[in-house]
C-alpha positions as CSV (number, residue, x, y, z in Angstrom):
1,M,17.0,8.1,-25.6
2,I,14.7,5.2,-25.0
3,Q,12.7,4.0,-28.0
4,Y,9.1,2.7,-27.8
5,G,9.2,-1.0,-26.9
6,D,12.6,-0.9,-25.2
7,L,13.1,-1.8,-21.6
8,W,13.8,1.3,-19.4
9,R,15.1,1.4,-15.9
10,A,12.8,4.3,-14.9
11,G,15.6,6.4,-13.7
12,A,19.3,6.9,-14.0
13,N,22.2,4.7,-12.9
14,Q,21.1,2.1,-10.4
15,A,17.5,0.9,-10.9
16,T,14.7,2.7,-9.2
17,T,13.2,0.6,-6.5
18,I,9.8,0.2,-4.8
19,T,9.9,-1.1,-1.2
20,S,7.0,-2.2,1.0
21,D,6.9,-3.8,4.4
22,T,3.5,-5.3,3.6
23,E,1.9,-7.3,0.8
24,F,0.3,-5.1,-1.8
25,K,-1.4,-5.4,-5.2
26,I,-0.8,-4.1,-8.7
27,G,-4.0,-4.7,-10.6
28,D,-5.0,-8.2,-9.6
29,Q,-1.4,-9.3,-8.9
30,T,-0.4,-9.8,-5.3
31,I,3.1,-8.7,-4.5
32,P,4.9,-10.0,-1.3
33,A,6.5,-7.4,1.0
34,G,10.0,-6.6,-0.2
35,E,12.1,-4.4,-2.4
36,Y,11.7,-4.5,-6.2
37,A,13.4,-2.8,-9.2
38,L,11.0,-0.8,-11.3
39,F,11.3,-1.1,-15.0
40,I,9.1,0.3,-17.7
41,I,8.5,-0.6,-21.3
42,P,7.1,2.6,-22.9
43,N,4.8,2.4,-25.9
44,E,2.9,5.0,-27.7
45,S,-0.5,4.4,-26.0
46,E,0.5,2.3,-22.9
47,W,3.4,1.8,-20.6
48,I,4.2,-1.6,-19.1
49,F,5.3,-1.3,-15.5
50,I,7.5,-4.2,-14.3
51,L,8.5,-5.1,-10.8
52,N,11.6,-7.3,-10.7
53,K,13.3,-9.2,-7.8
54,N,16.7,-8.1,-8.9
55,N,16.8,-4.7,-7.2
56,G,20.5,-4.2,-7.5
57,T,20.8,-3.8,-11.2
58,W,22.7,-0.9,-12.8
59,G,20.4,0.5,-15.4
60,A,18.8,-2.3,-17.4
61,T,22.0,-4.4,-17.3
62,G,21.4,-7.6,-15.6
63,Y,17.6,-7.5,-16.1
64,D,16.1,-11.0,-16.2
65,N,12.5,-11.4,-17.0
66,L,12.4,-14.7,-15.1
67,L,12.7,-12.5,-12.0
68,D,9.6,-10.4,-12.8
69,V,7.1,-10.4,-9.9
70,A,4.5,-8.3,-11.8
71,R,3.7,-6.7,-15.1
72,I,0.9,-4.3,-15.7
73,S,-0.1,-2.2,-18.8
74,V,-1.4,1.2,-18.0
75,P,-2.6,4.0,-20.4
76,V,-0.3,6.9,-21.3
77,N,-1.6,10.4,-20.8
78,N,-0.5,13.7,-22.1
79,S,1.0,16.0,-19.5
80,D,2.9,19.3,-19.1
81,F,6.4,19.1,-20.5
82,R,9.1,17.9,-18.0
83,E,12.7,18.2,-18.9
84,T,13.7,15.5,-16.3
85,L,12.0,12.3,-15.2
86,T,9.6,12.9,-12.3
87,I,8.1,10.3,-10.1
88,E,5.3,11.4,-7.8
89,I,3.0,9.7,-5.3
90,S,-0.7,10.6,-5.7
91,N,-4.2,9.8,-4.6
92,V,-3.1,8.4,-1.3
93,T,-5.8,6.7,0.8
94,D,-5.9,3.9,3.4
95,K,-6.4,1.5,0.6
96,A,-4.5,2.8,-2.5
97,L,-2.1,5.2,-4.1
98,G,-0.7,5.9,-7.5
99,I,2.9,6.1,-8.6
100,N,3.0,8.7,-11.4
101,V,5.9,8.6,-13.8
102,L,6.2,11.8,-15.9
103,W,8.7,12.4,-18.6
104,E,8.7,14.9,-21.4
105,N,5.0,15.4,-22.2
106,K,3.8,12.0,-21.2
107,S,2.7,10.4,-17.9
108,A,1.5,7.0,-16.7
109,T,0.3,5.9,-13.2
110,L,1.1,2.6,-11.6
111,P,-2.0,1.8,-9.3
112,I,-1.1,0.2,-6.0
113,T,-3.7,-1.1,-3.5
114,V,-3.4,-2.7,-0.1
115,E,-5.8,-4.8,1.8
116,Y,-5.6,-2.5,4.8
117,H,-8.3,-4.3,6.8
118,K,-6.3,-7.6,6.5
119,Q,-3.1,-5.7,7.6
120,A,-4.9,-4.0,10.4
121,I,-6.0,-7.4,11.8
122,V,-2.4,-8.6,11.6
123,N,-1.3,-5.5,13.4
124,I,-4.0,-5.9,16.0
125,T,-3.0,-9.5,16.7
126,A,0.6,-8.6,17.0
127,E,-0.3,-5.9,19.5
128,L,-2.3,-8.3,21.6
129,N,0.8,-10.4,22.1
130,S,2.3,-7.5,24.1
131,I,0.7,-7.0,27.5
132,N,1.9,-3.4,28.2
133,D,-1.2,-1.1,28.5
134,L,-3.4,-3.9,27.4
135,Y,-6.6,-1.8,28.2
136,K,-5.4,0.8,25.6
137,K,-4.8,-1.8,23.0
138,Y,-8.3,-3.3,23.5
139,N,-9.7,0.2,23.2
140,A,-7.8,0.8,20.0
141,I,-9.1,-2.4,18.6
142,A,-12.7,-1.5,19.6
143,T,-12.3,1.9,18.1
144,Y,-10.9,0.5,14.8
145,Y,-13.9,-1.8,14.4
146,L,-16.3,1.1,15.2
147,E,-14.7,3.6,12.9
148,N,-14.6,1.1,10.0
149,D,-18.1,-0.2,10.4
150,S,-16.6,-3.6,10.8
151,Q,-17.9,-6.3,13.2
152,P,-19.7,-4.3,15.9
153,I,-19.9,-7.4,18.1
154,K,-16.1,-7.6,18.1
155,A,-16.0,-3.8,18.9
156,L,-18.2,-4.5,22.0
157,E,-16.1,-7.4,23.0
158,Y,-12.9,-5.4,23.1
159,A,-14.5,-2.3,24.6
160,K,-15.8,-4.4,27.5
161,K,-12.3,-6.0,28.0
162,S,-10.7,-2.6,28.0
163,C,-13.1,-1.2,30.6
164,E,-12.7,-4.4,32.7
165,L,-8.9,-3.8,32.9
166,D,-9.0,-0.1,33.6
167,A,-12.1,2.1,33.1
168,K,-11.1,5.5,31.7
169,V,-13.2,8.2,30.0
170,F,-12.0,7.3,26.5
171,N,-12.7,3.6,26.7
172,I,-16.0,4.1,28.4
173,K,-17.0,6.2,25.4
174,A,-15.9,3.4,23.1
175,L,-18.0,1.0,25.2
176,F,-21.0,3.3,24.8
177,L,-20.5,3.6,21.1
178,A,-20.1,-0.2,20.8
179,Y,-23.4,-0.7,22.5
180,V,-25.1,1.8,20.2
181,A,-23.5,0.1,17.2
182,N,-25.0,-3.2,18.3
183,G,-28.5,-1.6,18.8
184,E,-28.4,-1.8,22.6
């Protein structure tokens, strides 16, 4: 049994890991894309979640705090009794999610956020480097800008490029909506 204040591997046997192919945030701490071991230090009123670079540890053996990437304290809540450790993903949006850790009659949530707009622009740029169906890609970019109320001038620019390459009903619609978004 883990005592308050002791390091816990948040699972059994090999350390539980969190993997992301994009940069994300825990609180105000930016975490690079990668795979990290999840450790928790449970206390009575708060749990300290730890992400650690050494993702191949067995239990807490081999844990080295110098390899910590992030630590965040979160409040502990009362919950329904759970015989076994449960990890759930909740409150998933384009920008955030929660990793809920439930054990016995307690729970705590690790809040994770992403700068989805920043990642979307990275993805858009990568897509533009491929010329297959470029008119579809330009339309997708215009649609993204329109649906996210972000840079209507850019939406118009990409909608025009899409229609210039191959005018289809869907990209003509995006062009129309881009003109409207720009007050034209």
